[in-house]
N, CA and C atoms as a LAMMPS dump frame, in Angstrom:
ITEM: TIMESTEP
0
ITEM: NUMBER OF ATOMS
396
ITEM: BOX BOUNDS ff ff ff
-5.0000000000000000e+02 5.0000000000000000e+02
-5.0000000000000000e+02 5.0000000000000000e+02
-5.0000000000000000e+02 5.0000000000000000e+02
ITEM: ATOMS id mol type element x y z
1 1 1 N -150.828 -34.052 -9.949
2 1 2 C -151.092 -33.762 -11.716
3 1 3 C -150.516 -32.61 -12.06
4 2 1 N -150.044 -32.151 -13.299
5 2 2 C -149.704 -30.94 -13.435
6 2 3 C -150.552 -29.624 -13.967
7 3 1 N -150.046 -28.996 -13.84
8 3 2 C -151.4 -27.752 -13.531
9 3 3 C -150.819 -26.939 -15.077
10 4 1 N -151.755 -26.673 -15.344
11 4 2 C -151.694 -26.165 -17.201
12 4 3 C -152.827 -25.208 -17.56
13 5 1 N -152.778 -24.896 -18.91
14 5 2 C -153.938 -23.868 -19.154
15 5 3 C -154.245 -24.508 -20.05
16 6 1 N -155.369 -24.014 -20.658
17 6 2 C -156.404 -25.184 -21.057
18 6 3 C -157.125 -24.384 -22.766
19 7 1 N -156.538 -23.914 -24.401
20 7 2 C -157.598 -23.155 -24.863
21 7 3 C -158.071 -24.675 -25.919
22 8 1 N -159.433 -23.702 -25.712
23 8 2 C -160.008 -23.809 -26.836
24 8 3 C -160.552 -23.074 -27.895
25 9 1 N -159.645 -22.343 -29.065
26 9 2 C -159.971 -21.3 -29.602
27 9 3 C -160.679 -22.928 -31.568
28 10 1 N -162.079 -22.01 -30.767
29 10 2 C -162.985 -22.476 -31.763
30 10 3 C -163.253 -20.628 -33.175
31 11 1 N -162.651 -19.116 -32.352
32 11 2 C -163.3 -18.597 -33.169
33 11 3 C -162.147 -17.555 -33.91
34 12 1 N -162.569 -17.244 -35.171
35 12 2 C -161.31 -16.74 -35.466
36 12 3 C -160.796 -15.265 -35.771
37 13 1 N -161.96 -14.193 -35.186
38 13 2 C -161.899 -12.972 -35.132
39 13 3 C -160.203 -12.499 -34.293
40 14 1 N -159.913 -11.786 -34.94
41 14 2 C -158.575 -10.974 -35.035
42 14 3 C -158.426 -10.957 -33.086
43 15 1 N -159.851 -10.345 -32.889
44 15 2 C -159.076 -9.84 -31.447
45 15 3 C -159.038 -10.863 -30.781
46 16 1 N -160.063 -12.558 -30.922
47 16 2 C -159.169 -13.336 -30.305
48 16 3 C -158.578 -14.397 -30.24
49 17 1 N -158.16 -14.096 -31.385
50 17 2 C -156.735 -14.633 -31.62
51 17 3 C -155.093 -14.237 -30.993
52 18 1 N -155.462 -13.23 -31.129
53 18 2 C -155.023 -12.27 -29.9
54 18 3 C -154.335 -12.318 -28.991
55 19 1 N -155.5 -12.003 -28.67
56 19 2 C -156.099 -12.722 -27.187
57 19 3 C -155.492 -13.922 -26.604
58 20 1 N -156.202 -15.131 -27.555
59 20 2 C -155.326 -16.87 -26.864
60 20 3 C -153.309 -16.623 -27.628
61 21 1 N -153.578 -15.926 -28.203
62 21 2 C -151.868 -15.664 -28.258
63 21 3 C -151.246 -15.069 -27.424
64 22 1 N -151.483 -13.733 -26.814
65 22 2 C -150.879 -13.143 -25.507
66 22 3 C -151.22 -14.154 -24.532
67 23 1 N -152.336 -14.115 -24.037
68 23 2 C -152.346 -15.275 -23.184
69 23 3 C -151.317 -15.776 -22.531
70 24 1 N -150.797 -17.085 -24.119
71 24 2 C -150.505 -17.844 -24.242
72 24 3 C -148.882 -17.441 -24.569
73 25 1 N -148.425 -16.713 -24.5
74 25 2 C -147.319 -16.004 -24.18
75 25 3 C -146.818 -16.183 -22.949
76 26 1 N -147.832 -15.041 -22.48
77 26 2 C -147.343 -14.918 -20.617
78 26 3 C -147.449 -15.428 -19.767
79 27 1 N -148.333 -17.055 -19.953
80 27 2 C -148.644 -17.867 -19.311
81 27 3 C -146.903 -19.098 -19.61
82 28 1 N -146.826 -19.034 -20.512
83 28 2 C -145.343 -19.8 -20.691
84 28 3 C -144.569 -19.383 -20.061
85 29 1 N -144.431 -18.176 -20.243
86 29 2 C -143.023 -17.832 -19.491
87 29 3 C -142.817 -17.587 -17.693
88 30 1 N -144.374 -18.044 -17.803
89 30 2 C -144.201 -18.382 -15.788
90 30 3 C -143.807 -20.068 -15.944
91 31 1 N -143.854 -20.676 -16.836
92 31 2 C -143.315 -22.04 -16.56
93 31 3 C -144.679 -22.767 -16.557
94 32 1 N -145.307 -22.94 -16.93
95 32 2 C -147.104 -23.437 -16.888
96 32 3 C -147.388 -24.095 -18.551
97 33 1 N -147.322 -25.412 -18.463
98 33 2 C -147.645 -25.553 -20.059
99 33 3 C -148.905 -25.104 -19.918
100 34 1 N -148.917 -24.9 -21.581
101 34 2 C -150.499 -24.128 -22.151
102 34 3 C -150.574 -25.599 -23.498
103 35 1 N -151.998 -25.988 -23.464
104 35 2 C -152.473 -26.628 -24.748
105 35 3 C -153.439 -25.947 -25.242
106 36 1 N -153.179 -25.462 -26.942
107 36 2 C -154.321 -25.075 -27.662
108 36 3 C -154.605 -26.198 -28.449
109 37 1 N -156.503 -26.375 -28.313
110 37 2 C -157.387 -27.288 -29.453
111 37 3 C -157.012 -26.259 -30.088
112 38 1 N -157.086 -26.185 -31.513
113 38 2 C -157.231 -25.543 -33.066
114 38 3 C -159.235 -25.646 -33.642
115 39 1 N -159.805 -25.182 -33.327
116 39 2 C -161.324 -25.838 -34.196
117 39 3 C -162.087 -25.039 -34.889
118 40 1 N -162.963 -25.478 -35.367
119 40 2 C -164.192 -25.038 -36.057
120 40 3 C -163.719 -23.279 -36.245
121 41 1 N -164.425 -22.343 -36.355
122 41 2 C -163.402 -21.376 -36.912
123 41 3 C -162.405 -20.658 -37.282
124 42 1 N -162.019 -20.921 -35.979
125 42 2 C -160.143 -20.392 -35.96
126 42 3 C -159.392 -21.515 -36.766
127 43 1 N -159.34 -22.361 -37.189
128 43 2 C -158.643 -23.016 -38.107
129 43 3 C -158.285 -22.638 -39.113
130 44 1 N -158.745 -22.023 -40.008
131 44 2 C -158.554 -21.015 -40.959
132 44 3 C -157.607 -20.27 -41.088
133 45 1 N -158.196 -19.151 -39.834
134 45 2 C -156.969 -18.54 -40.023
135 45 3 C -155.542 -18.607 -39.555
136 46 1 N -155.332 -20.32 -39.304
137 46 2 C -153.386 -20.861 -39.504
138 46 3 C -153.903 -21.149 -41.057
139 47 1 N -154.078 -21.504 -41.825
140 47 2 C -153.602 -21.773 -43.028
141 47 3 C -152.373 -20.945 -43.723
142 48 1 N -152.001 -22.082 -44.608
143 48 2 C -150.66 -22.001 -44.636
144 48 3 C -150.356 -20.641 -46.05
145 49 1 N -150.133 -19.492 -46.217
146 49 2 C -149.646 -18.481 -47.299
147 49 3 C -151.27 -17.204 -47.073
148 50 1 N -151.204 -17.319 -46.231
149 50 2 C -152.289 -16.078 -46.326
150 50 3 C -152.063 -14.815 -45.831
151 51 1 N -152.244 -13.897 -46.355
152 51 2 C -152.113 -12.277 -45.543
153 51 3 C -153.047 -12.11 -44.313
154 52 1 N -152.35 -10.93 -43.897
155 52 2 C -152.761 -10.918 -42.563
156 52 3 C -154.16 -10.629 -42.37
157 53 1 N -154.85 -9.793 -43.671
158 53 2 C -156.354 -9.388 -43.837
159 53 3 C -156.324 -10.489 -44.408
160 54 1 N -156.501 -11.272 -44.726
161 54 2 C -157.274 -12.939 -45.503
162 54 3 C -157.194 -13.521 -44.145
163 55 1 N -156.197 -13.946 -43.081
164 55 2 C -156.854 -14.557 -42.205
165 55 3 C -157.615 -14.443 -41.056
166 56 1 N -158.255 -13.475 -40.952
167 56 2 C -158.71 -12.833 -39.459
168 56 3 C -159.479 -11.662 -39.453
169 57 1 N -160.335 -11.621 -39.722
170 57 2 C -161.53 -10.292 -39.478
171 57 3 C -161.466 -9.482 -38.396
172 58 1 N -161.27 -8.057 -39.075
173 58 2 C -161.606 -7.559 -37.178
174 58 3 C -162.757 -7.19 -36.819
175 59 1 N -163.342 -7.502 -35.096
176 59 2 C -164.478 -7.09 -35.061
177 59 3 C -164.785 -5.747 -33.785
178 60 1 N -162.994 -4.935 -34.09
179 60 2 C -163.377 -3.629 -33.425
180 60 3 C -162.665 -2.7 -33.821
181 61 1 N -162.675 -2.073 -33.352
182 61 2 C -161.606 -0.505 -33.371
183 61 3 C -159.679 -1.433 -32.964
184 62 1 N -160.042 -2.474 -32.097
185 62 2 C -158.609 -2.882 -31.716
186 62 3 C -158.368 -3.934 -32.423
187 63 1 N -159.048 -4.411 -33.223
188 63 2 C -158.274 -5.337 -34.867
189 63 3 C -157.756 -4.198 -35.406
190 64 1 N -158.467 -2.989 -35.985
191 64 2 C -157.989 -2.749 -36.895
192 64 3 C -156.891 -2.598 -36.617
193 65 1 N -156.481 -1.472 -35.388
194 65 2 C -155.414 -0.672 -34.73
195 65 3 C -154.161 -2.042 -34.948
196 66 1 N -154.488 -2.836 -34.007
197 66 2 C -153.248 -3.939 -34.761
198 66 3 C -152.595 -4.062 -36.123
199 67 1 N -153.971 -4.196 -37.057
200 67 2 C -152.821 -4.451 -38.467
201 67 3 C -152.764 -2.846 -38.741
202 68 1 N -153.258 -2.133 -38.324
203 68 2 C -152.129 -0.866 -38.811
204 68 3 C -150.561 -0.365 -38.458
205 69 1 N -151.294 -0.573 -36.601
206 69 2 C -150.269 0.019 -36.005
207 69 3 C -148.574 -1.179 -36.532
208 70 1 N -149.131 -2.841 -37.181
209 70 2 C -147.866 -3.734 -37.461
210 70 3 C -148.076 -4.236 -35.792
211 71 1 N -148.949 -4.034 -35.19
212 71 2 C -148.245 -5.471 -33.702
213 71 3 C -148.503 -5.779 -34.17
214 72 1 N -147.523 -6.746 -32.725
215 72 2 C -146.465 -8.513 -32.714
216 72 3 C -148.559 -9.023 -33.852
217 73 1 N -148.04 -10.161 -34.089
218 73 2 C -149.489 -10.969 -34.84
219 73 3 C -149.608 -12.023 -33.883
220 74 1 N -150.602 -12.484 -33.881
221 74 2 C -150.426 -13.935 -33.71
222 74 3 C -149.896 -14.914 -33.567
223 75 1 N -150.388 -15.217 -35.146
224 75 2 C -149.13 -16.078 -35.51
225 75 3 C -147.683 -16.126 -34.615
226 76 1 N -147.175 -14.65 -35.209
227 76 2 C -145.589 -14.519 -34.521
228 76 3 C -145.447 -14.653 -32.915
229 77 1 N -147.065 -14.06 -32.408
230 77 2 C -146.478 -14.241 -30.798
231 77 3 C -146.8 -15.696 -30.235
232 78 1 N -148.197 -16.312 -30.961
233 78 2 C -147.325 -17.857 -30.827
234 78 3 C -146.595 -18.816 -30.915
235 79 1 N -145.969 -18.552 -32.02
236 79 2 C -144.288 -19.284 -32.465
237 79 3 C -142.699 -18.579 -31.351
238 80 1 N -143.026 -17.712 -30.807
239 80 2 C -142.531 -16.755 -30.072
240 80 3 C -143.357 -17.519 -28.497
241 81 1 N -144.343 -17.93 -28.726
242 81 2 C -144.795 -18.73 -27.308
243 81 3 C -144.045 -20.257 -27.182
244 82 1 N -143.537 -20.586 -28.104
245 82 2 C -143.913 -22.35 -28.228
246 82 3 C -142.344 -22.069 -28.201
247 83 1 N -141.038 -21.027 -27.996
248 83 2 C -139.745 -21.056 -27.77
249 83 3 C -139.202 -21.056 -26.71
250 84 1 N -141.039 -20.128 -26.019
251 84 2 C -140.403 -19.52 -24.646
252 84 3 C -140.95 -20.761 -23.393
253 85 1 N -141.684 -21.646 -23.88
254 85 2 C -142.077 -22.589 -22.936
255 85 3 C -142.335 -23.535 -23.361
256 86 1 N -143.412 -24.87 -22.552
257 86 2 C -144.039 -25.555 -23.142
258 86 3 C -145.208 -25.41 -23.752
259 87 1 N -145.985 -24.862 -25.071
260 87 2 C -146.883 -24.752 -24.937
261 87 3 C -146.689 -25.331 -26.501
262 88 1 N -147.888 -26.065 -27.006
263 88 2 C -148.348 -27.115 -28.047
264 88 3 C -149.436 -26.633 -28.477
265 89 1 N -150.145 -26.775 -29.527
266 89 2 C -151.341 -26.307 -31.265
267 89 3 C -151.542 -27.706 -31.206
268 90 1 N -153.39 -28.288 -31.014
269 90 2 C -153.557 -29.242 -31.653
270 90 3 C -154.72 -28.752 -32.814
271 91 1 N -154.473 -29.454 -34.213
272 91 2 C -155.519 -28.69 -34.627
273 91 3 C -156.56 -29.808 -34.614
274 92 1 N -158.113 -28.974 -34.236
275 92 2 C -158.808 -30.614 -34.913
276 92 3 C -158.987 -30.827 -36.468
277 93 1 N -159.584 -32.719 -35.636
278 93 2 C -159.75 -33.327 -37.03
279 93 3 C -160.781 -33.507 -37.514
280 94 1 N -161.597 -33.03 -36.541
281 94 2 C -162.788 -32.396 -37.396
282 94 3 C -163.008 -31.549 -38.294
283 95 1 N -162.152 -29.929 -38.425
284 95 2 C -162.328 -29.631 -39.109
285 95 3 C -161.314 -29.689 -39.428
286 96 1 N -160.258 -30.025 -40.329
287 96 2 C -159.364 -30.8 -41.082
288 96 3 C -159.779 -31.599 -41.818
289 97 1 N -160.7 -32.788 -41.16
290 97 2 C -161.403 -33.287 -42.169
291 97 3 C -162.258 -32.982 -43.613
292 98 1 N -162.943 -31.829 -42.407
293 98 2 C -163.945 -31.317 -43.367
294 98 3 C -163.874 -30.036 -44.344
295 99 1 N -162.648 -29.829 -44.209
296 99 2 C -161.954 -29.314 -45.49
297 99 3 C -161.03 -29.269 -46.07
298 100 1 N -160.537 -31.338 -46.192
299 100 2 C -159.747 -31.786 -46.821
300 100 3 C -158.783 -31.216 -46.636
301 101 1 N -157.604 -30.367 -45.285
302 101 2 C -157.144 -30.387 -45.607
303 101 3 C -155.954 -31.122 -44.548
304 102 1 N -154.733 -31.3 -44.457
305 102 2 C -153.711 -32.213 -44.236
306 102 3 C -153.032 -30.991 -42.983
307 103 1 N -152.067 -31.522 -42.381
308 103 2 C -151.362 -30.992 -41.133
309 103 3 C -150.034 -29.593 -42.019
310 104 1 N -149.981 -30.503 -42.665
311 104 2 C -148.602 -29.188 -43.947
312 104 3 C -149.488 -28.068 -44.659
313 105 1 N -151.238 -27.926 -44.351
314 105 2 C -151.284 -26.775 -45.238
315 105 3 C -152.129 -25.886 -44.061
316 106 1 N -151.338 -25.765 -42.67
317 106 2 C -151.266 -24.798 -41.44
318 106 3 C -149.93 -24.303 -41.968
319 107 1 N -149.582 -23.041 -41.231
320 107 2 C -149.34 -22.802 -41.277
321 107 3 C -147.998 -23.137 -39.933
322 108 1 N -146.488 -23.225 -40.901
323 108 2 C -145.315 -24.04 -40.216
324 108 3 C -144.469 -23.729 -38.838
325 109 1 N -144.398 -24.443 -38.4
326 109 2 C -143.662 -24.292 -36.956
327 109 3 C -144.503 -23.939 -35.541
328 110 1 N -145.86 -24.216 -35.913
329 110 2 C -146.989 -24.234 -35.197
330 110 3 C -147.551 -25.132 -34.112
331 111 1 N -148.186 -26.127 -35.234
332 111 2 C -149.144 -27.243 -35.01
333 111 3 C -148.35 -28.662 -34.573
334 112 1 N -148.748 -29.399 -33.396
335 112 2 C -147.861 -30.253 -33.572
336 112 3 C -148.362 -31.511 -33.411
337 113 1 N -149.962 -31.301 -33.584
338 113 2 C -149.685 -32.702 -34.652
339 113 3 C -151.903 -32.275 -34.443
340 114 1 N -152.134 -33.241 -34.46
341 114 2 C -153.568 -33.342 -35.848
342 114 3 C -154.601 -34.277 -34.803
343 115 1 N -155.6 -34.007 -33.605
344 115 2 C -156.259 -34.93 -33.001
345 115 3 C -157.463 -34.679 -32.361
346 116 1 N -158.313 -35.423 -32.369
347 116 2 C -160.06 -35.483 -32.633
348 116 3 C -160.245 -34.631 -30.929
349 117 1 N -161.431 -34.741 -30.822
350 117 2 C -161.71 -34.194 -29.413
351 117 3 C -161.256 -34.648 -28.389
352 118 1 N -161.82 -35.838 -28.306
353 118 2 C -161.883 -36.916 -27.604
354 118 3 C -160.597 -37.064 -27.032
355 119 1 N -159.864 -37.687 -27.863
356 119 2 C -158.413 -37.371 -27.752
357 119 3 C -157.236 -35.624 -26.745
358 120 1 N -158.093 -35 -27.085
359 120 2 C -157.62 -33.94 -26.799
360 120 3 C -158.721 -33.72 -25.409
361 121 1 N -159.335 -33.637 -24.866
362 121 2 C -159.886 -34.449 -23.64
363 121 3 C -158.994 -34.876 -22.842
364 122 1 N -158.744 -35.691 -23.428
365 122 2 C -157.741 -36.335 -22.5
366 122 3 C -156.353 -35.815 -22.144
367 123 1 N -155.879 -35.293 -23.563
368 123 2 C -154.652 -34.091 -23.025
369 123 3 C -154.882 -33.093 -21.911
370 124 1 N -156.693 -32.527 -22.002
371 124 2 C -156.845 -31.357 -21.49
372 124 3 C -157.102 -31.795 -20.097
373 125 1 N -156.755 -33.5 -19.443
374 125 2 C -157.247 -33.497 -18.298
375 125 3 C -156.496 -32.926 -17.196
376 126 1 N -157.628 -32.053 -16.815
377 126 2 C -156.765 -32.061 -14.763
378 126 3 C -156.437 -29.826 -15.825
379 127 1 N -156.608 -29.522 -16.282
380 127 2 C -155.715 -28.495 -16.784
381 127 3 C -157.244 -27.484 -16.955
382 128 1 N -156.514 -25.589 -16.504
383 128 2 C -157.62 -25.113 -16.57
384 128 3 C -157.968 -24.793 -17.848
385 129 1 N -159.296 -24.622 -18.155
386 129 2 C -159.929 -24.692 -19.44
387 129 3 C -160.171 -23.767 -19.856
388 130 1 N -160.247 -23.182 -20.815
389 130 2 C -160.755 -21.318 -21.637
390 130 3 C -161.719 -21.556 -23.028
391 131 1 N -162.703 -21.5 -22.962
392 131 2 C -163.284 -21.236 -24.596
393 131 3 C -162.738 -19.922 -24.807
394 132 1 N -162.453 -19.89 -26.524
395 132 2 C -162.458 -18.048 -26.421
396 132 3 C -163.443 -18.878 -28.364
């Protein structure tokens, strides 16, 4: 079985989104596949057309500094990571259904498909799972 990092991203705070993106980018450069399931509170941060301030709220001075210093933003870091290695993002079917969104409502160039938790657990099988 192939070694991979599996991230269940359920929180939409800026710091946690940034952390998931940075981990993904670093792990992808090592040649390890990364699979990210974006669910619950994290899904709204990926809606197309939002400003940085609308996407995610900061919960600390670090998050505020990320915005003030114009550090690489989680959306851009994830797009870059997809170009660096085997990175796939999956939108949670339940969260998308309750919001009445389609995959086209999410930021372009990030999501590979919309799946339910059962399908994602099959994708995640054998991976090291991290919940953020």
